[in-house]
Backbone as CSV, one residue per row, in Angstrom:
resi,resn,N_x,N_y,N_z,CA_x,CA_y,CA_z,C_x,C_y,C_z
1,MET,-18.442,21.646,18.239,-17.825,20.323,18.121,-16.892,20.075,19.302
2,SER,-17.126,19.002,19.990,-16.321,18.688,21.160,-14.943,18.200,20.749
3,LYS,-13.935,18.574,21.576,-12.589,18.054,21.362,-12.281,16.949,22.361
4,ASP,-13.235,16.597,23.174,-13.043,15.558,24.178,-13.416,14.209,23.578
5,PHE,-12.615,13.751,22.634,-12.911,12.502,21.962,-12.580,11.314,22.867
6,ARG,-13.270,10.233,22.634,-12.974,8.984,23.338,-12.077,8.149,22.440
7,LEU,-10.845,7.919,22.861,-9.904,7.123,22.081,-9.803,5.728,22.672
8,ARG,-9.797,4.739,21.814,-9.658,3.349,22.251,-8.931,2.554,21.175
9,ARG,-8.424,1.398,21.554,-7.766,0.523,20.589,-8.802,-0.142,19.684
10,GLY,-8.414,-0.338,18.426,-9.291,-1.009,17.493,-9.295,-2.509,17.697
11,THR,-10.357,-3.146,17.270,-10.492,-4.601,17.316,-10.951,-5.075,15.938
12,PRO,-10.819,-6.348,15.628,-11.284,-6.836,14.319,-12.740,-6.492,14.035
13,ALA,-13.560,-6.393,15.071,-14.972,-6.058,14.859,-15.164,-4.636,14.345
14,ASP,-14.127,-3.800,14.422,-14.216,-2.412,13.974,-13.826,-2.233,12.509
15,SER,-13.440,-3.303,11.840,-12.860,-3.160,10.501,-13.810,-2.502,9.509
16,ARG,-15.070,-2.912,9.474,-15.987,-2.350,8.481,-16.257,-0.863,8.764
17,ALA,-16.463,-0.505,10.007,-16.725,0.890,10.345,-15.510,1.761,10.021
18,ALA,-14.308,1.245,10.275,-13.094,1.999,9.954,-12.956,2.173,8.443
19,PHE,-13.292,1.137,7.694,-13.266,1.222,6.225,-14.226,2.301,5.738
20,GLU,-15.438,2.329,6.263,-16.430,3.318,5.828,-15.976,4.738,6.168
21,LEU,-15.317,4.896,7.318,-14.763,6.193,7.670,-13.700,6.611,6.657
22,SER,-12.831,5.671,6.269,-11.779,5.994,5.305,-12.357,6.406,3.960
23,ILE,-13.427,5.750,3.527,-14.069,6.106,2.260,-14.638,7.527,2.342
24,ALA,-15.255,7.867,3.464,-15.805,9.213,3.646,-14.700,10.264,3.618
25,ALA,-13.572,9.976,4.275,-12.483,10.945,4.337,-11.815,11.126,2.976
26,VAL,-11.575,10.020,2.274,-10.948,10.116,0.954,-11.894,10.795,-0.036
27,GLY,-13.176,10.474,0.041,-14.148,11.114,-0.831,-14.188,12.616,-0.625
28,ASP,-14.110,13.054,0.632,-14.094,14.478,0.934,-12.843,15.141,0.363
29,LEU,-11.681,14.487,0.497,-10.434,15.030,-0.043,-10.517,15.174,-1.555
30,MET,-11.014,14.140,-2.231,-11.113,14.193,-3.685,-12.054,15.300,-4.147
31,THR,-13.143,15.492,-3.432,-14.085,16.557,-3.780,-13.448,17.926,-3.605
32,ARG,-12.714,18.108,-2.504,-12.053,19.392,-2.268,-11.000,19.687,-3.327
33,GLN,-10.450,18.633,-3.943,-9.422,18.814,-4.956,-9.984,18.722,-6.380
34,ASN,-11.315,18.793,-6.472,-11.986,18.759,-7.788,-11.728,17.462,-8.549
35,HIS,-11.603,16.370,-7.798,-11.503,15.038,-8.388,-12.547,14.137,-7.714
36,PRO,-13.826,14.394,-7.952,-14.856,13.593,-7.277,-14.603,12.099,-7.443
37,MET,-14.670,11.372,-6.333,-14.362,9.949,-6.330,-15.590,9.135,-6.724
38,LYS,-15.423,8.313,-7.745,-16.484,7.411,-8.154,-16.075,5.995,-7.768
39,ILE,-16.660,5.520,-6.688,-16.289,4.203,-6.192,-17.504,3.516,-5.595
40,ASP,-17.620,2.253,-5.886,-18.661,1.427,-5.289,-18.097,0.897,-3.974
41,ALA,-18.474,1.508,-2.867,-17.892,1.166,-1.572,-18.084,-0.304,-1.234
42,GLU,-19.246,-0.864,-1.558,-19.512,-2.268,-1.231,-18.566,-3.191,-2.007
43,SER,-18.368,-2.900,-3.288,-17.462,-3.715,-4.098,-16.028,-3.570,-3.613
44,PHE,-15.639,-2.345,-3.250,-14.274,-2.113,-2.779,-14.048,-2.805,-1.442
45,TRP,-15.063,-2.827,-0.590,-14.954,-3.545,0.673,-14.689,-5.029,0.421
46,LYS,-15.350,-5.609,-0.567,-15.144,-7.024,-0.868,-13.708,-7.281,-1.310
47,VAL,-13.116,-6.300,-2.009,-11.725,-6.428,-2.436,-10.780,-6.358,-1.235
48,LEU,-11.074,-5.449,-0.311,-10.142,-5.168,0.781,-10.416,-5.921,2.074
49,GLU,-11.594,-6.511,2.209,-11.993,-7.091,3.490,-10.956,-8.045,4.063
50,SER,-10.459,-8.952,3.235,-9.518,-9.943,3.734,-8.236,-9.291,4.256
51,TYR,-7.716,-8.318,3.496,-6.461,-7.700,3.926,-6.657,-6.798,5.138
52,LEU,-7.768,-6.063,5.173,-8.024,-5.230,6.342,-8.218,-6.080,7.593
53,SER,-8.801,-7.257,7.425,-8.927,-8.181,8.563,-7.551,-8.653,9.020
54,HIS,-6.662,-8.865,8.057,-5.284,-9.248,8.377,-4.591,-8.123,9.151
55,LEU,-4.749,-6.889,8.681,-4.128,-5.755,9.372,-4.677,-5.578,10.776
56,ALA,-5.961,-5.883,10.960,-6.570,-5.741,12.281,-5.887,-6.632,13.308
57,VAL,-5.376,-7.758,12.861,-4.723,-8.708,13.768,-3.242,-8.393,13.936
58,HIS,-2.604,-7.902,12.864,-1.149,-7.748,12.876,-0.672,-6.305,13.014
59,ALA,-1.566,-5.380,13.308,-1.155,-3.989,13.471,-0.205,-3.832,14.654
60,ALA,0.749,-2.931,14.499,1.593,-2.569,15.639,0.791,-1.724,16.615
61,GLU,0.059,-0.748,16.065,-0.848,0.094,16.851,-2.084,0.358,16.007
62,TRP,-3.248,0.339,16.642,-4.491,0.684,15.952,-5.405,1.374,16.953
63,TRP,-5.688,2.642,16.679,-6.506,3.440,17.577,-7.688,4.040,16.835
64,LEU,-8.824,4.083,17.511,-10.044,4.695,16.997,-10.447,5.843,17.912
65,ALA,-11.144,6.824,17.320,-11.684,7.944,18.103,-13.185,7.987,17.908
66,GLU,-13.907,8.132,18.996,-15.360,8.201,18.960,-15.839,9.556,19.475
67,ASP,-16.924,10.053,18.895,-17.600,11.240,19.407,-18.329,10.820,20.679
68,PRO,-17.991,11.400,21.823,-18.618,10.953,23.078,-20.123,11.184,23.129
69,SER,-20.639,12.066,22.274,-22.073,12.355,22.328,-22.919,11.217,21.792
70,ASP,-22.406,10.478,20.795,-23.207,9.391,20.212,-22.394,8.134,19.917
71,ARG,-21.116,8.129,20.320,-20.217,6.978,20.129,-19.951,6.675,18.659
72,SER,-20.217,7.612,17.759,-19.927,7.390,16.343,-18.422,7.496,16.100
73,LEU,-17.935,6.773,15.107,-16.505,6.749,14.803,-16.123,8.010,14.026
74,VAL,-15.142,8.750,14.534,-14.730,9.993,13.872,-13.251,9.998,13.501
75,GLY,-12.492,8.991,13.920,-11.081,8.915,13.567,-10.574,7.493,13.622
76,HIS,-9.557,7.211,12.806,-9.034,5.846,12.685,-7.602,5.938,12.184
77,ALA,-6.663,5.320,12.884,-5.269,5.307,12.451,-4.623,3.991,12.862
78,ARG,-3.704,3.527,11.997,-3.085,2.221,12.242,-1.641,2.249,11.736
79,SER,-0.777,1.472,12.389,0.612,1.350,11.961,1.023,-0.112,11.972
80,LEU,2.080,-0.409,11.200,2.630,-1.757,11.082,4.109,-1.718,11.417
81,GLU,4.623,-2.843,11.886,6.048,-2.927,12.210,6.610,-4.208,11.614
82,ARG,7.655,-4.048,10.792,8.335,-5.200,10.178,9.804,-5.094,10.526
83,GLY,10.188,-5.749,11.607,11.555,-5.581,12.074,11.766,-4.127,12.455
84,GLY,12.742,-3.487,11.827,13.016,-2.088,12.117,12.231,-1.109,11.284
85,LEU,11.364,-1.595,10.379,10.557,-0.708,9.549,9.213,-0.479,10.217
86,PHE,8.891,0.785,10.462,7.662,1.174,11.150,6.866,2.047,10.191
87,GLU,5.662,1.598,9.807,4.896,2.274,8.761,3.517,2.696,9.250
88,LEU,3.176,3.942,8.986,1.809,4.412,9.201,0.988,3.954,7.997
89,SER,0.100,3.005,8.208,-0.634,2.432,7.073,-1.930,3.166,6.773
90,GLU,-2.603,3.693,7.813,-3.876,4.391,7.618,-3.994,5.517,8.638
91,PHE,-4.589,6.624,8.170,-4.810,7.773,9.047,-5.959,8.583,8.460
92,PHE,-7.126,8.516,9.103,-8.316,9.171,8.572,-9.093,9.837,9.699
93,VAL,-9.580,11.047,9.418,-10.461,11.770,10.335,-11.709,12.142,9.544
94,ARG,-12.858,11.901,10.151,-14.118,12.162,9.459,-14.255,13.648,9.096
95,PRO,-14.751,13.934,7.880,-15.017,15.331,7.521,-15.907,15.996,8.568
96,GLY,-15.556,17.224,8.913,-16.279,17.932,9.956,-15.568,17.864,11.292
97,PHE,-14.639,16.892,11.440,-13.871,16.760,12.677,-12.389,17.033,12.434
98,GLN,-12.034,17.390,11.202,-10.643,17.702,10.889,-10.294,19.068,11.454
99,ALA,-8.999,19.308,11.653,-8.506,20.556,12.246,-9.075,20.782,13.653
100,SER,-9.315,19.673,14.355,-9.881,19.763,15.712,-8.897,19.333,16.781
101,GLY,-7.680,18.923,16.352,-6.713,18.389,17.300,-6.750,16.877,17.385
102,LEU,-7.766,16.255,16.776,-7.896,14.804,16.841,-6.768,14.113,16.087
103,GLY,-6.388,14.662,14.920,-5.327,14.037,14.136,-4.048,13.877,14.928
104,LYS,-3.657,14.897,15.655,-2.429,14.825,16.457,-2.547,13.756,17.534
105,GLN,-3.715,13.664,18.162,-3.901,12.648,19.194,-3.726,11.240,18.624
106,LEU,-4.271,11.031,17.440,-4.152,9.708,16.815,-2.709,9.410,16.401
107,ILE,-2.064,10.377,15.740,-0.681,10.180,15.301,0.236,9.890,16.486
108,ASP,0.042,10.606,17.574,0.892,10.401,18.754,0.781,8.975,19.282
109,ARG,-0.367,8.350,19.098,-0.556,6.984,19.595,-0.075,5.921,18.613
110,VAL,-0.347,6.105,17.329,-0.025,5.029,16.380,1.343,5.186,15.737
111,PHE,1.913,6.403,15.758,3.185,6.645,15.077,4.075,7.527,15.961
112,PRO,4.324,7.065,17.199,5.058,7.894,18.149,6.499,8.164,17.706
113,LYS,6.971,9.349,17.979,8.338,9.714,17.612,9.336,8.788,18.299
114,GLY,10.389,8.462,17.561,11.442,7.624,18.117,11.246,6.144,17.899
115,ARG,10.054,5.730,17.462,9.816,4.310,17.252,10.144,3.939,15.807
116,GLY,10.917,2.883,15.624,11.273,2.404,14.306,12.639,2.894,13.857
117,GLU,13.400,1.991,13.281,14.687,2.354,12.676,14.439,3.181,11.411
118,VAL,13.473,2.721,10.607,13.017,3.462,9.430,11.527,3.707,9.604
119,ARG,11.111,4.956,9.446,9.704,5.345,9.616,9.154,5.718,8.236
120,VAL,8.027,5.116,7.859,7.527,5.229,6.487,6.058,5.617,6.479
121,ILE,5.689,6.486,5.539,4.294,6.816,5.271,4.114,6.925,3.768
122,ILE,3.093,6.265,3.217,2.672,6.527,1.843,1.493,7.472,1.962
123,ALA,1.735,8.750,1.662,0.807,9.821,2.004,0.010,10.301,0.806
124,THR,-1.222,10.727,1.070,-1.992,11.433,0.058,-1.424,12.852,-0.068
125,ASN,-1.969,13.617,-0.998,-1.497,14.990,-1.184,-2.331,15.998,-0.394
126,ASP,-2.948,15.554,0.675,-3.672,16.445,1.576,-2.649,17.309,2.324
127,VAL,-2.657,18.626,2.060,-1.607,19.483,2.608,-1.620,19.511,4.130
128,ARG,-2.790,19.386,4.741,-2.846,19.406,6.202,-2.188,18.161,6.779
129,ALA,-2.444,17.014,6.144,-1.824,15.777,6.613,-0.321,15.802,6.375
130,LEU,0.117,16.360,5.234,1.550,16.404,4.939,2.305,17.193,6.001
131,ALA,1.721,18.287,6.460,2.368,19.067,7.523,2.526,18.225,8.786
132,ARG,1.522,17.411,9.083,1.587,16.567,10.273,2.645,15.468,10.106
133,TYR,2.779,14.947,8.886,3.769,13.890,8.640,5.197,14.435,8.746
134,TYR,5.396,15.677,8.291,6.708,16.299,8.489,6.983,16.477,9.978
135,ALA,5.963,16.855,10.722,6.125,17.014,12.165,6.453,15.686,12.838
136,ALA,6.034,14.583,12.220,6.313,13.251,12.765,7.704,12.754,12.369
137,GLY,8.485,13.616,11.686,9.871,13.276,11.392,10.112,12.625,10.051
138,THR,9.113,12.614,9.158,9.312,12.034,7.831,9.404,13.136,6.783
139,VAL,10.048,12.789,5.661,10.287,13.724,4.566,9.834,13.069,3.269
140,ALA,9.214,13.837,2.377,8.797,13.304,1.083,10.039,12.986,0.244
141,ARG,10.171,11.728,-0.178,11.338,11.287,-0.952,11.057,11.258,-2.453
142,PHE,9.858,10.781,-2.815,9.486,10.713,-4.232,7.989,10.464,-4.318
143,PRO,7.372,10.802,-5.470,5.951,10.505,-5.657,5.743,9.039,-6.016
144,MET,4.545,8.568,-5.761,4.127,7.236,-6.182,2.826,7.393,-6.965
145,ALA,2.647,6.534,-7.963,1.468,6.640,-8.816,0.818,5.279,-8.973
146,THR,-0.496,5.285,-9.096,-1.220,4.098,-9.530,-1.310,4.160,-11.047
147,LEU,-0.717,3.192,-11.728,-0.761,3.118,-13.186,-1.712,1.999,-13.575
148,SER,-2.667,2.308,-14.440,-3.722,1.360,-14.786,-3.934,1.308,-16.291
149,ALA,-4.402,0.140,-16.757,-4.755,-0.035,-18.165,-5.515,-1.341,-18.317
150,ALA,-6.200,-1.474,-19.432,-6.765,-2.765,-19.805,-5.611,-3.643,-20.278
151,PRO,-5.377,-4.793,-19.639,-4.219,-5.623,-20.022,-4.373,-6.196,-21.426
152,LYS,-3.240,-6.273,-22.122,-3.205,-6.807,-23.480,-2.286,-8.021,-23.512
153,PRO,-2.439,-8.907,-24.509,-1.480,-10.001,-24.662,-0.077,-9.430,-24.818
154,ALA,0.893,-10.110,-24.237,2.269,-9.608,-24.252,3.227,-10.723,-24.652
155,PRO,4.437,-10.387,-25.078,5.433,-11.421,-25.411,5.705,-12.323,-24.210
156,SER,6.125,-13.529,-24.491,6.428,-14.479,-23.416,7.565,-13.960,-22.556
157,CYS,7.512,-14.305,-21.293,8.535,-13.860,-20.350,9.863,-14.540,-20.665
158,GLU,10.930,-13.754,-20.721,12.254,-14.307,-21.025,12.906,-14.943,-19.809
159,LEU,12.289,-14.780,-18.652,12.782,-15.410,-17.437,12.009,-16.696,-17.172
160,GLU,12.598,-17.590,-16.416,11.886,-18.789,-15.962,10.911,-18.367,-14.867
161,VAL,9.651,-18.725,-15.020,8.623,-18.339,-14.052,8.203,-19.578,-13.272
162,VAL,8.252,-19.489,-11.967,7.946,-20.621,-11.092,6.797,-20.243,-10.168
163,ALA,5.760,-21.072,-10.129,4.675,-20.885,-9.164,5.196,-21.337,-7.803
164,ALA,5.306,-20.414,-6.876,5.912,-20.697,-5.580,4.868,-21.179,-4.586
165,ASN,5.327,-21.659,-3.453,4.454,-22.091,-2.359,5.070,-21.630,-1.046
166,PRO,4.357,-21.793,0.079,4.872,-21.265,1.349,6.265,-21.748,1.738
167,SER,6.719,-22.875,1.178,8.072,-23.327,1.493,9.141,-22.404,0.896
168,ASP,8.713,-21.517,-0.019,9.650,-20.589,-0.657,9.689,-19.220,0.030
169,VAL,9.053,-19.091,1.180,8.985,-17.797,1.859,10.368,-17.194,2.045
170,ALA,11.350,-18.007,2.393,12.692,-17.476,2.650,13.273,-16.803,1.415
171,VAL,12.931,-17.300,0.229,13.436,-16.703,-1.013,12.799,-15.331,-1.215
172,PHE,11.489,-15.237,-1.010,10.796,-13.951,-1.135,11.334,-12.947,-0.109
173,ALA,11.555,-13.425,1.111,12.065,-12.539,2.155,13.459,-12.033,1.799
174,GLU,14.287,-12.883,1.238,15.629,-12.459,0.883,15.613,-11.451,-0.260
175,LEU,14.716,-11.643,-1.222,14.594,-10.673,-2.306,14.137,-9.316,-1.781
176,GLU,13.134,-9.304,-0.898,12.676,-8.021,-0.343,13.735,-7.399,0.562
177,ARG,14.485,-8.221,1.247,15.560,-7.683,2.081,16.610,-7.003,1.200
178,ALA,16.914,-7.603,0.042,17.914,-7.034,-0.857,17.426,-5.752,-1.521
179,VAL,16.116,-5.671,-1.812,15.584,-4.533,-2.552,15.102,-3.424,-1.620
180,VAL,14.303,-3.772,-0.624,13.716,-2.773,0.278,14.527,-2.633,1.563
181,GLY,15.105,-3.729,2.006,15.858,-3.713,3.254,15.162,-4.438,4.381
182,TYR,13.837,-4.686,4.208,13.047,-5.302,5.270,12.028,-6.252,4.659
183,PRO,12.051,-7.526,5.030,10.991,-8.444,4.570,9.712,-8.202,5.353
184,ARG,8.591,-8.681,4.816,7.280,-8.508,5.474,6.827,-9.847,6.019
185,ASP,7.533,-10.362,7.000,7.306,-11.726,7.488,5.860,-11.983,7.902
186,ALA,5.225,-11.036,8.590,3.853,-11.260,9.059,2.861,-11.306,7.907
187,ASP,3.225,-10.727,6.754,2.301,-10.656,5.621,2.393,-11.840,4.672
188,TYR,3.497,-12.577,4.697,3.663,-13.651,3.716,2.564,-14.710,3.795
189,PRO,2.131,-15.142,4.978,1.043,-16.133,5.003,-0.204,-15.635,4.279
190,TRP,-0.565,-14.357,4.489,-1.734,-13.805,3.796,-1.488,-13.740,2.295
191,LEU,-0.325,-13.271,1.879,-0.025,-13.146,0.457,-0.054,-14.496,-0.245
192,PHE,0.518,-15.518,0.380,0.529,-16.852,-0.244,-0.872,-17.452,-0.289
193,ARG,-1.703,-17.085,0.646,-3.072,-17.606,0.673,-3.974,-16.883,-0.328
194,GLU,-3.803,-15.576,-0.472,-4.741,-14.762,-1.236,-4.271,-14.428,-2.653
195,ARG,-2.975,-14.544,-2.930,-2.448,-14.194,-4.240,-1.526,-15.298,-4.757
196,GLU,-1.400,-15.356,-6.058,-0.491,-16.323,-6.671,0.931,-15.817,-6.486
197,ALA,1.769,-16.635,-5.856,3.153,-16.247,-5.592,4.036,-16.724,-6.741
198,LEU,4.823,-15.807,-7.298,5.617,-16.106,-8.482,7.076,-15.748,-8.246
199,LEU,7.948,-16.666,-8.614,9.383,-16.404,-8.602,9.882,-16.373,-10.037
200,TYR,10.813,-15.474,-10.308,11.410,-15.333,-11.632,12.891,-15.679,-11.513
201,ARG,13.337,-16.609,-12.365,14.694,-17.131,-12.254,15.456,-16.970,-13.560
202,ARG,16.758,-16.853,-13.418,17.675,-16.889,-14.558,18.787,-17.867,-14.197
203,HIS,18.943,-18.893,-15.021,19.943,-19.940,-14.772,19.780,-20.534,-13.371
204,GLY,18.511,-20.707,-12.955,18.214,-21.335,-11.681,18.285,-20.417,-10.480
205,ARG,18.690,-19.168,-10.682,18.827,-18.216,-9.567,17.635,-17.281,-9.558
206,ALA,17.021,-17.097,-8.381,15.891,-16.185,-8.259,16.376,-14.747,-8.423
207,VAL,15.771,-14.028,-9.392,16.156,-12.638,-9.657,14.986,-11.676,-9.446
208,GLY,13.801,-12.225,-9.153,12.645,-11.361,-8.936,11.474,-12.130,-8.374
209,SER,10.463,-11.403,-7.919,9.280,-12.040,-7.353,8.079,-11.150,-7.580
210,ALA,6.891,-11.746,-7.499,5.649,-10.976,-7.634,4.508,-11.762,-7.015
211,PHE,3.474,-11.030,-6.637,2.222,-11.636,-6.176,1.106,-11.124,-7.079
212,PHE,0.275,-12.055,-7.570,-0.769,-11.721,-8.541,-2.124,-12.248,-8.076
213,SER,-3.166,-11.434,-8.264,-4.538,-11.897,-8.080,-5.444,-11.001,-8.900
214,LYS,-6.698,-11.395,-9.032,-7.660,-10.581,-9.767,-8.002,-9.288,-9.031
215,THR,-7.774,-9.271,-7.731,-8.156,-8.100,-6.938,-6.980,-7.226,-6.532
216,GLY,-5.764,-7.638,-6.842,-4.626,-6.809,-6.473,-3.311,-7.435,-6.871
217,LEU,-2.326,-6.589,-7.135,-0.997,-7.034,-7.543,0.057,-6.490,-6.591
218,GLY,1.164,-7.221,-6.502,2.292,-6.751,-5.727,2.315,-7.345,-4.322
219,PRO,3.437,-7.116,-3.658,4.607,-6.378,-4.128,5.387,-7.129,-5.201
220,VAL,6.195,-6.368,-5.955,7.032,-6.913,-7.023,8.467,-6.469,-6.760
221,THR,9.397,-7.423,-6.795,10.811,-7.098,-6.603,11.624,-7.590,-7.791
222,SER,12.761,-6.938,-8.019,13.691,-7.342,-9.062,15.089,-6.945,-8.625
223,LEU,16.013,-7.900,-8.626,17.374,-7.565,-8.205,18.028,-6.580,-9.158
224,GLU,17.679,-6.676,-10.447,18.174,-5.739,-11.445,16.993,-4.990,-12.044
225,PRO,17.055,-3.671,-12.148,15.926,-2.910,-12.685,15.445,-3.404,-14.044
226,ALA,16.357,-3.782,-14.936,15.975,-4.164,-16.297,15.067,-5.386,-16.327
227,ASP,15.184,-6.283,-15.354,14.362,-7.503,-15.350,12.891,-7.210,-15.085
228,GLN,12.572,-5.992,-14.670,11.169,-5.658,-14.424,10.336,-5.722,-15.704
229,ARG,10.943,-5.457,-16.848,10.182,-5.503,-18.098,9.600,-6.899,-18.306
230,ALA,10.427,-7.913,-18.131,9.963,-9.285,-18.319,8.912,-9.651,-17.283
231,ILE,9.115,-9.228,-16.042,8.165,-9.542,-14.978,6.819,-8.867,-15.251
232,LEU,6.853,-7.607,-15.647,5.614,-6.881,-15.907,4.876,-7.435,-17.116
233,LEU,5.599,-7.883,-18.141,4.942,-8.514,-19.287,4.251,-9.805,-18.857
234,ASP,4.896,-10.572,-17.987,4.273,-11.804,-17.500,3.018,-11.495,-16.697
235,LEU,3.082,-10.488,-15.833,1.910,-10.126,-15.039,0.776,-9.624,-15.933
236,GLU,1.109,-8.869,-16.978,0.068,-8.385,-17.879,-0.577,-9.543,-18.637
237,ASN,0.231,-10.502,-19.065,-0.337,-11.687,-19.712,-1.287,-12.423,-18.786
238,ARG,-0.906,-12.546,-17.516,-1.764,-13.236,-16.554,-3.067,-12.469,-16.345
239,ALA,-2.969,-11.152,-16.266,-4.169,-10.342,-16.083,-5.092,-10.457,-17.294
240,HIS,-4.516,-10.469,-18.483,-5.324,-10.624,-19.703,-5.980,-11.997,-19.736
241,ALA,-5.212,-13.044,-19.432,-5.755,-14.401,-19.438,-6.850,-14.570,-18.392
242,ALA,-6.750,-13.834,-17.285,-7.757,-13.914,-16.218,-9.010,-13.112,-16.545
243,GLY,-8.984,-12.387,-17.661,-10.150,-11.617,-18.074,-10.338,-10.308,-17.332
244,LEU,-9.263,-9.770,-16.744,-9.390,-8.515,-16.011,-9.655,-7.360,-16.977
245,GLU,-10.611,-6.522,-16.630,-10.879,-5.330,-17.439,-9.827,-4.261,-17.198
246,GLU,-9.232,-4.264,-16.007,-8.223,-3.267,-15.678,-7.161,-3.891,-14.789
247,MET,-5.927,-3.506,-15.035,-4.783,-3.943,-14.235,-4.160,-2.692,-13.632
248,SER,-3.957,-2.683,-12.316,-3.418,-1.498,-11.637,-2.192,-1.874,-10.827
249,LEU,-1.193,-1.005,-10.873,0.055,-1.220,-10.163,0.430,0.045,-9.394
250,SER,0.982,-0.129,-8.196,1.430,0.989,-7.371,2.934,1.159,-7.578
251,VAL,3.321,2.250,-8.257,4.677,2.366,-8.787,5.409,3.581,-8.213
252,PRO,6.578,3.382,-7.575,7.418,4.524,-7.210,7.872,5.230,-8.485
253,MET,7.719,6.546,-8.536,8.052,7.257,-9.768,9.556,7.353,-10.014
254,VAL,10.378,6.959,-9.040,11.822,6.863,-9.280,12.159,5.568,-10.011
255,ASN,11.185,4.695,-10.175,11.392,3.439,-10.892,11.218,3.711,-12.387
256,ASP,12.268,4.275,-12.998,12.158,4.727,-14.380,11.923,3.584,-15.357
257,VAL,12.458,2.405,-15.071,12.258,1.267,-15.973,10.788,0.869,-16.009
258,ALA,10.179,0.703,-14.830,8.776,0.287,-14.777,7.868,1.370,-15.345
259,VAL,8.118,2.638,-14.995,7.263,3.720,-15.477,7.316,3.805,-17.003
260,ALA,8.517,3.799,-17.580,8.645,3.888,-19.033,8.006,2.679,-19.714
261,HIS,8.217,1.498,-19.158,7.626,0.286,-19.732,6.105,0.367,-19.714
262,LEU,5.537,0.734,-18.590,4.076,0.764,-18.467,3.463,1.853,-19.349
263,PHE,4.083,3.022,-19.395,3.589,4.050,-20.318,3.616,3.536,-21.758
264,GLY,4.680,2.819,-22.101,4.797,2.262,-23.447,3.751,1.208,-23.756
265,ARG,3.202,0.583,-22.725,2.160,-0.429,-22.894,0.767,0.185,-22.796
266,GLY,0.687,1.500,-22.717,-0.613,2.163,-22.694,-1.175,2.427,-21.316
267,PHE,-0.402,2.203,-20.258,-0.881,2.487,-18.907,-0.888,3.994,-18.681
268,LYS,-1.815,4.445,-17.841,-1.934,5.852,-17.506,-2.033,6.016,-15.993
269,ILE,-1.652,7.203,-15.533,-1.754,7.492,-14.097,-3.225,7.630,-13.735
270,ASP,-3.632,6.873,-12.753,-5.033,6.824,-12.334,-5.181,7.535,-10.996
271,GLY,-5.686,8.759,-11.010,-5.914,9.492,-9.771,-4.705,10.296,-9.345
272,PRO,-4.829,11.011,-8.235,-3.733,11.860,-7.742,-2.518,11.038,-7.327
273,LEU,-1.357,11.679,-7.383,-0.133,11.056,-6.910,-0.136,10.973,-5.387
274,GLN,0.602,10.012,-4.870,0.888,9.940,-3.445,2.352,10.282,-3.231
275,PHE,2.749,10.409,-1.981,4.141,10.706,-1.660,4.706,9.623,-0.751
276,PHE,5.867,9.116,-1.134,6.587,8.188,-0.266,7.410,9.028,0.698
277,MET,7.126,8.864,1.986,7.796,9.652,3.013,8.524,8.726,3.975
278,SER,9.687,9.167,4.423,10.446,8.382,5.407,11.363,9.302,6.184
279,ASN,11.844,8.818,7.318,12.741,9.621,8.133,14.152,9.646,7.559
280,ARG,14.469,8.673,6.704,15.764,8.668,6.014,15.648,7.851,4.735
281,ALA,16.580,8.083,3.829,16.587,7.321,2.585,16.993,5.877,2.870
282,PHE,16.379,4.944,2.153,16.725,3.533,2.288,16.185,2.793,1.069
283,GLY,16.621,1.571,0.882,16.083,0.707,-0.165,16.473,1.120,-1.570
284,HIS,16.034,0.263,-2.533,16.293,0.478,-3.959,14.943,0.484,-4.669
285,PHE,14.282,1.621,-4.676,12.919,1.682,-5.184,12.848,1.845,-6.700
286,ASP,14.009,1.804,-7.347,14.040,1.765,-8.807,13.821,0.347,-9.332
287,ARG,13.619,-0.598,-8.437,13.400,-1.997,-8.829,12.317,-2.642,-7.955
288,PHE,11.306,-1.866,-7.623,10.253,-2.312,-6.695,8.921,-1.695,-7.073
289,LEU,7.848,-2.497,-6.966,6.479,-2.005,-7.068,5.790,-2.427,-5.790
290,ALA,5.005,-1.526,-5.234,4.425,-1.728,-3.909,3.168,-2.579,-3.954
291,PHE,2.649,-2.887,-2.785,1.371,-3.584,-2.638,0.272,-2.748,-3.283
292,ALA,-0.595,-3.389,-4.017,-1.747,-2.703,-4.615,-3.003,-3.531,-4.347
293,PRO,-4.110,-2.872,-3.950,-4.344,-1.446,-3.826,-3.368,-0.775,-2.854
294,ALA,-3.118,0.521,-3.068,-2.046,1.237,-2.372,-2.435,1.550,-0.932
295,ILE,-2.230,0.582,-0.064,-2.476,0.768,1.370,-1.147,0.813,2.122
296,VAL,-0.264,-0.112,1.803,1.005,-0.227,2.497,2.124,-0.357,1.464
297,LEU,3.341,-0.237,1.957,4.508,-0.443,1.134,4.561,-1.890,0.641
């Protein structure tokens, strides 16, 4: 196996090939961990295509590696930048090319040391990758889980629920700034276009926010942890009314209110845990649910 890979920047035309590489890499990891992955790649592509196309345009860095012998794609890594928050969003090496030095070459390009005030990775439990993420200056802070269940009818939300529009972007940004520390300005146009934007108010004051669609939920913010119960009940009602067979949420396990609430509603952990990694502690993740499917914070 040659180590003389051809590295180049990714383009939107590479999105499908990069997706297929990621499916191959994740499938290999799950098999090695005795959790064979059952996924319809074509259906999953339809779910993710729009967002991956968005990332292709708004990535801070996106690099691909090709086998020089046949120009086939053997590596793919991408990062995002939101103000001072710098996140490694994807990092995949094709099975058979791992432990070849390619991973380091990709990480050095997409997640260079010293870049970003806060450096973030939502990592799988692949021990080889975790060692590389520690070398990149990040530390595991807490686990994250995908919690899933068939949605059931729920009590009415005790908060005022408002269907928001793009003119409310500043409110969503302020809520994320208060909870996470960094708004996702480049992502709001996509979120407002692809998901239902919801604001939760008490006495006219915005106390939380969420994005809902049939293909994905989140991010979800709440200024007070306790208000997440009402927000999650509203989201479950919407999922039930939409006829969803399954509702999935990406939950920081330090968010004890959301975890206890969801377990109480019959949700279960779906698949292996991930690790939230960063170069330093920041944000209030006891009142936050991440973007789902779990690609980015």
